C-alpha positions in Angstrom: -28.5 -3.3 -4.7 -26.1 -1.6 -3.0 -25.7 2.1 -3.2 -22.2 3.3 -4.6 -20.2 3.6 -1.3 -21.2 0.2 -0.2 -20.5 -1.3 -3.8 -16.7 0.6 -3.7 -16.2 -0.8 0.1 -16.7 -4.4 -0.8 -15.1 -4.2 -3.9 -12.0 -3.1 -2.0 -12.5 -5.7 1.1 -12.8 -8.3 -1.3 -9.3 -7.0 -3.3 -7.6 -6.8 -0.1 -9.0 -10.1 1.4 -7.6 -11.4 -1.7 -4.0 -10.2 -2.4 -3.5 -10.8 1.3 -4.1 -14.6 0.8 -2.4 -14.5 -1.9 0.5 -12.4 -1.1 0.9 -15.3 2.6 0.3 -18.5 -0.1 3.3 -17.1 -2.4 5.8 -16.0 0.8 5.0 -19.4 2.5 5.0 -21.4 -0.3 9.0 -19.5 -0.9 9.6 -20.9 3.0 9.5 -17.6 5.0 8.6 -17.8 8.2 5.1 -17.2 9.0 6.4 -13.8 10.3 7.7 -13.4 7.0 4.8 -14.1 5.1 2.4 -12.1 6.9 5.3 -8.6 6.5 3.9 -10.0 2.2 0.2 -10.6 3.2 0.3 -7.0 4.4 2.6 -5.6 1.7 0.0 -7.4 -0.8 -2.9 -5.7 0.6 -1.0 -1.7 0.1 -0.5 -3.0 -3.2 -4.0 -3.3 -4.2 -5.0 -0.5 -6.9 -7.2 1.5 -5.4 -7.7 3.9 -8.4 -8.8 1.3 -10.3 -11.3 -0.1 -8.0 -13.1 3.5 -7.9 -12.8 3.7 -11.6 -14.6 0.2 -11.8 -17.2 0.8 -9.0 -17.8 5.0 -10.5 -18.3 2.9 -14.3 -20.4 0.1 -12.9 -22.8 2.5 -11.0 -23.3 4.5 -14.0 -23.8 1.5 -15.9 -26.8 1.0 -13.8 -28.3 4.3 -13.6 -28.3 4.7 -17.1 -30.2 1.0 -17.2 -32.6 2.6 -15.2 -32.6 5.2 -17.0 -33.5 3.5 -20.1 -35.8 1.1 -18.4 -37.7 3.8 -16.9 -38.7 5.6 -20.4 
């Protein structure tokens, strides 16, 4: 089981990879050149909702803590 910081880092990395792939693919399908598609991918990464990821990971970590406390009781 990962600590909260590692979980957050993994969630951010995954979200960035998914955003970059989606941004590049959509741009390429719309006919942008390679450089334009890369710019679209970078733009998509910049739009990743970091605050939502932090909240999701924090909520998941809090859930794990309460589950561990319940099972220890």
